[in-house]
C-alpha positions, 0 to 999 in steps of 0.5 A: 438474640440473632442466629448464626446461618447454618453451615448448610445454608452457606453452603447453599448460597454459595452454590447459588452464586456459583451457579449464577455466576457460571449462567453469566459466564456461559451466556456471554460466551454464547453471546459472543459465539452467536455474534461472531458467527454472524461476522458482527463482531469478532474478538479478534477484530482490531479496534475501530480507529484502525479497522477506518485505517484500512478500510479508508485511504489516509490522504497521502502527504506529499515529501517536502524537498529537502535542501541539506540532501544536496540533490537538485530539486528535480532530481530523484530522492531516495524513498523515505521508510513514512512514506505513502502511496497515495493511490494505494496506501502501501510503503513504497519503500518495502518494495524499493525494486518497482517504486516509482515517483513524482516530483511537483514544481514546489519541491513536494514529491509523491511516492508509489510502490509501482509503475503502475500505481504511478499511472493510476496517479497521472490519469485520475489526479482529481482523485489522488491529487488532493488539488494538484494539477498534471502542469504543477510536475516536473519530473518523473521516474520508475526503477529500472528493473534492468538494473540490478540492485547490486552490480558485479562488483559488489556494489548498490549503483547510484541511481536506479532511477530512470525519467518515466516518460522515456522508460519502456514498460512491459504489460503481461509477464508473469512478474508480479509486483507489491500489488500481487498484479500487473505492475508494468516493470519499466526498463531504460531502453526497448532493447533491454524490456524486449529481452525482459518479455521475451524471458518472462512473457509479456508486450513492451509498451512506450509510455503513451502507450499505456492508456486509460483502458489499460489502467482501469483493467490493471488497477482493479480494486487495488484502492482505497476510498479516497473520503 
């Protein structure tokens, strides 16, 4: 007749299984701790596809013209919530006091998180423009930092957009934009820009005074790799 396992033998088997299970858990935990310490892997790291989206710029598509908007094709538009800056990948709608935009001859538009990103785009369209040419740009706008988002009557102004080519910019002020850097706040008049510089520091520059060396210095590492 088959023998029935004794109580002690059953207890020993369970004890062995518990030791084995505990050893596996301890070994797995130790492995994770070592990998985390070495920076090879982290249990809090985002999935691989999310990490790639963060590190590599998903080339921001242009926003097409909407005839139903009631705006002329070259008129400044409201920044769409889903639009991404083609230079840094940020969402310009989240920083309306700094936003900028350009419009192409086919009606498409690109939106930027700051005047600095706009200038970076204009000075390196081969990198950021995805086949676009400078001669295709028919309008450029920046947000007038001298015009508050709400007027004395408590109402929002009809538009804070001004032509980027005729605007005046303050370089070196204490104002920090979306990238926490000198984002060249823009003003409709030289007098408004000078008043801002007098209170916040910096120098006033016209559109043509913002050259490639200044842009490179201000831009730093605030961009994606466009791969």
